[in-house]
Structures are given as C-alpha cells and as structure tokens.
N, C-alpha and C positions, 0 to 999 in steps of 0.2 A: 484540740491543741496538738495532738500527735500528728495529725495530717498537716498542720501548719508547719511543724518542725521538719516534716519530710520534704517540704518544698524548699527548705534552705539549701544553699550550695553545700556540696560534700565537705569542703574544707571548713566551712562554718560549723557544720554539725560535729565533725570530729574535733575541732578546736574547742568548741563549747563543752563537749563531753570530757575531754582530757583535763580542761581547766576545772570543771566541776569535781572530777575524781581527785585531782591534786588538792583542791580546796578541802574536800572531805578527809583526805589522808592527813593534811596539816592540822585540821581541826581535831582529828582523833589523837594525833601526837600531842597537841597542846592540852587536850583534856587529860591524857595520861600523865603529863608533866604536872598539872595542877593537882590531880587527885592523889597520885602515888608518890611522885617525886623520885621514884626508884629508876636509876639509869637503865637497868636491864629491861624493865617494863616499857620504858619510853622507846628504847631501841627496837624492842620486839614489835610494838604497835606501829612504829614508823616503817619497819621492814614489811609488815603485813599490809600496811596501806599502799606502799609502793608496788608490792606484788599484786595487790588488787587492781591498782591502776593499770599495770602492764597487762594482766590477764583480760580485764574487761575491754581495754583499748584494742588489744589484738583480736578478740572475738568480734567486736563491732566492725573493725576495719575489714576482717575477712568476710563478714556478712555483707558489708556494703560493696565489696569488690567482687562478690560471687557472680553478679550479672556480667561483669566484664570478663570473667573466666569463661562463662558460657558463650559470650560473644566471640572470644578467641577460638574456642573449639569449633563454633559454627563457621568462623572465617577460615579455619584450616580445612573444613569439609568443602567449603566453596572453592578454595584454592585448588583442591584436588579434583575439581570438575563438577561438583554437585551444586549447580546453579539454582536448583529448586529449593535449597535450604533458605530459611529465614531466621533472623535473630528473635529469640523469645522476648516478648515485651517485658520490660523490667517491672518488678513488683513495686518499685518506688513510683512516685508521681511522675508523669511525663515531663514536668517542668524541671526535674533534676537533670544533672549532667548525664547520668546513665540512661535515663529515659529519653532525653533528646538525642543522644548518640544512637540508641537503638532505632528510633524512628528515622533518623537521617540515613543510617546504613541500610535499613530495609527499603527506604525510598530509592536510594542509589542502586540497590540490587534489582529492584523492579525495573528501573530504566535500563540497566545493563542487559537484563534478560530480554526485555522488549526489543532492544537494539539487536541483540544476537539473533532473536527469532526473525526479525525483519530481514536481517542479512541472509539468514538461511533461506528464507522464502525467495528473496531476490536472486540468490545464487541458483536455486532450483529452477526459477522461471528462466534465468539466463541459459542454464544447461538445456532446458526443454526447448527454448527458442532456437538455440544453435542446432540442436538435433533436428528440429522441424525444418529449419532453413536448409540444412544439409540434405535432408531427405527430399525436399522440393527441388533442389538444384541437381540432385543426382540423376533423376530421370531424364531431363533434357540433355544433360552432359553425356549420358550413356547413348542416347539416340544420335547425338552428333558424332560420337566416337564410332558408333556402328556404321553410319553412312560414310564417314571418312575412311574407315578400313575397307569397306566394300569398294570404294573408288580406288584406293591404293592397290588393292589386289586385282583390279580389273574385273570385278564381278558385276559391274554395270554394263550390260551388253550393248546398249545403243544410246544415242543422244537423248531420247525420250526418258530413258531410265535415269540418266545423269540429271536431266532437268527436274525430274520428280524428286530425286534425292536432294538436290540443292534447294528445292522449294520446301521440303520437309525440314531441312537444316535451318533455313531462314525462319520458318515458323517456330522452331524450338528456340532460336536466338531471340526472337521477339518476345516469346513467353518468359524467357529468363530475364530479359530487359525489364519487362513489366514487374516481375517478381522483385528484382533488385531495387527498382524505383520505389515499390511499396515498402520494402524493408528500410530504405533510406528515409522515406517519409515518416515511418513510425519511429525510427531512431532519432530523427530531428524533433518530433513531437515530445519524446521522452525528456529532452533537455530544454525545451522552450517554455516560456511562461507567457502570461497575458499582458506583458508590459507594452507591446507595440500595437495593441488593438485600437481600432478607430471606427467611427460610424460607417456602416456599409449598408447599401440598399439590398436587402435580401429578396425583395420582390423581383428586381431586375435579374439577380442571379438565378432565381427559380425559373423565370421565363427563358433565359438563355440556356440553362441546363436542359429544360424540356425540349427546346428547339433542337439542341444537339442530339438528344436521345431519339427524337422523331426522325432525324436525318439518318440515323443508324438503323432504325426499325420503323420504316414508314407505315407498315401494316398494323402497328400497335396503336389502339385508341388511347389518347392521353386526355384526361379530364382535368381541367385546371380550375382551381378556386383560389386565386391569388389576390389578396388584398393589395391595393396600390400603395406604394411608398412606405413599406414596412422597413424600418431601420433598426439594425442591431449593432452592438459593439463587437467588432471582430476583425479577422484577417480575411480579405476577399478571396485570396488564392485558396486558403484552407476551407472556406465555406463552399467554394466551387468544387473542391475535392470531395467534401461531404456529400453534396448533391449528386455528383457524378458517381460516387460509390453506391449511394442508395438506389439510383436509377439503374446502375450496372448490375446491382443485386437482383432487381426485378427482371432485367433482361436475361440474366444468367439462369434463373431458377423458375421461370414461368414460360409457357408457350408464347409464341410471337404475337398471337392475336388476343392475348389476355389484356383487359383494360387496366390502366394504371391511373390512379388519381393522385394529384399533387395539390396540396393545400398550404397556404401561408396566410395566417391571420393573427391579429393581436387578441390577447385575452388578459385584460387588466394591464399590469406592468410587465407582461411577458409576451413572447412571440411563439406561436405554435407552427412548426414545420412538419407536415404530415405527408408521408408517401405510403400509398395503400394499393394493393393489388388483389385480384380475385383468383390467384393461382392455387396450387395444391397445398400451400401452408407449410408450417414447420412442425415436425414431431414434437410432442410435449416434452419428452426427455432431452430435447436438444435446445429448447428455448433459453435455458439458463446459460448456455455455452456459446451461443452464436457470436458473441462479441470477443471471444477468445481468439488469439492469433493462431492461424493455421487450422482452425476448427471447421469441419465440414459435417453438416447434418447427415448427408448421404455419403457414407464411407465408400460406396462403390462408384460414385460419380467420377467420370474422367476428369483429369486436371485441365485438359484443354477446354472442356465445356464447363466444368464446375468452378474454375478459378482457383486461386491460391489459398483462399480462406483468410485473406487479410482485409477485405473490403469493409466489413462491419467493424473490425478492430480499428481501422482508420476513422470511421464514423464516430466511434466511442472516444477516441483520442482527441479529435477535433472538438467534439461536444464538451469534453472536460476542460480543454484549454479555454473555451469560451464561457465557462461558468454555467453550462447548461446541464440538462438531464435528459435521459432517453427512456422511453416506455415502448415496449414491444408487446403486441397482441397478435398471436397467431396460433393456429392449430390445424391439424390435418383436415383438408377439404373446405376450409373457410377463409383462405387467403391470409395475407400478412399486412398488418398495419404498424408502421413504425413512426413514433412521434419524437421529435426533437424540440425541447422547450428551451428558449434562449431569453436573456434579459432584453427588454425593449429600450431603445434610445429615442428620445423625442426628435421628430424629423426637423425641428428647427435648428438642431445642431448638425444637420447633414449638409455638406457644402453643395 
C-alpha cells in the first residue's frame, strides 16, 4: 500500500495528507465539543489540531523536497565546471515527479558530457592535423627558399648549377602539390556521404589500376586474380583513388622486383578486394596506426621516398564512405596483405 501511495503525484500525496490531517483535527474538535462542552477545552484542542497539521505538513513537504535540494546542489557543482557529477537517484519511485526529473537530468548530462568529449577529441585531432600538415609543408618550402636565395645571391656558379637548382625546386613543388591534393581529398571525404553512390564495375577498375602501376614499374611482377564483372555500389573516382593508393603504398615501401598480388572476388553478398605483397612488412607496433593521417612506420624514411603518410588514410576514408571495412595483416619479414570488403551489387543493375 505504501509503495502504491509513493507512485502518486506529489500534489496528490500532499493534498491527501493535508485533507486527512484537517479531518482529524476537526474530528478531535467535535469530540471535545461533545464530551466537555467547555469552550476553553474546545479552543485548546482546535489549536493543537491546527498546530499538528502545520508541523506534520511542513515535515512531509521538506522530506519530499529534499531530493530537489540535493539536485540543486549538484546543479550548482555542474555549473561550476564539475561535469562528472550526477544527481543522486531519488529515494522515491522513479514514476514520481522527482524520480523522473532525476533520470531526465542525468540522461541530459550524459549527452552533454559525451558531446563535450567528442568536441575535445575533434579539436585535438584538428590541432594535430594542422601541426602535421604544417610540418610536412615546411620542409619543401625551406628547400625552395634556400635555392631561391642561392640564385638571388649569385651563389650558383654556372648554368648547370642553375638547372639543377630549378630541377630540385620543381621536384619540391610537385611534392607539395601531391600533398595539398591529398589533404583536399581527405577534407572532401570528411564532409561527403554515400548519397551519390551508384553501381560501379570494380573488376574493370582493378584491371586499369594494375595496368597503370605496371607502366610505372614494368619490372614488378603483378599477379592478378580478378573475377569478371564484380559490381559494387560506389563512386568510381574514389574507388580508383583507393586502388591507386594501395598500389602506391606497395611501390613506396617494397623493392621494385617484389611481387604484388591483386585479387577481386565475391564472397556471399560482399566483395573482397585484396592487395598483397611479399615485402619487408610492417612492424607490429605500427600496425594499429598505419591508417592515421601523416603516420609513418619508419620515422627515418625520407619524405621523398616515403610519401606523406596520407595514402592509407585515404584508403580508410574511401572504404568508410562506401560502407566497407578494412583488415590488415602484416608483420616484419612476412609481407603485407590488406583486404577491403565492400557490399556487392547484383550485376543486373549495372548499366
């Protein structure tokens, strides 16, 4: 019975209590009137009854509002910056006003704290991203400045020295151009969604990408296991970028005569795109970070040879936009195998 009463709204409980106390006080006054008939006794009983009503009502109201006082104290602490505080669950049933208010405020605080944490992580990633980009651009800019100052001071003795300086400057400009294009690609991926995806022949893209890679490195053996007419839902330009970065990663980090195997096949209602090499592999402590932007497993690798550290970040971004997932299997001395799994589209829907 007591638990059932606790589920009543606060105004109902307090109204019922005050009504019952007033009824008891009136009953006591009537009883004194009937029994004694003395005016002094009747007034005394009536005053005692009203005093009892006031005292009991005040005590009950203070008890019922105590959780709200604790909630106010907690709110003050949260307003002062203590976002880890939470309201104590009310002793009353969660169906009461105080219980529902406590649960609602705690839920709101959880969402606010999650949003603030996400914002802090995003700002930290942005600061790191800007710092890394600035670091990557600083080196070629310093080279350009150095060669320009040498030319301005007349420190280049002959035409051959000038030609060499111009060649080095053009090389740095090309490298900065590639870096900026990669940064723009990642920035565009950060704001795009999968709304414009359409059926794309992944088999044809894989063949084209392998032919392009073979033209750049004719001495590298390419082993193809590409199933015909494999269709996925995607953006053709982005998928070509994904293949180009995977093959470019092989070219960048393995000797030129290292075999590279490219496989495209269907597995149930999914498509497996696999690029595998027999190179030196990736250190175990670096496997978890290779998809981070500007990350290099070999910190001593030159930027001209080692790239900007954005290739696999682009691969991860493209895979995510296409609703796919990535699995990397690599280790020192046993090569690298990278699988991209994408949803399959029935080739009957392919134009």
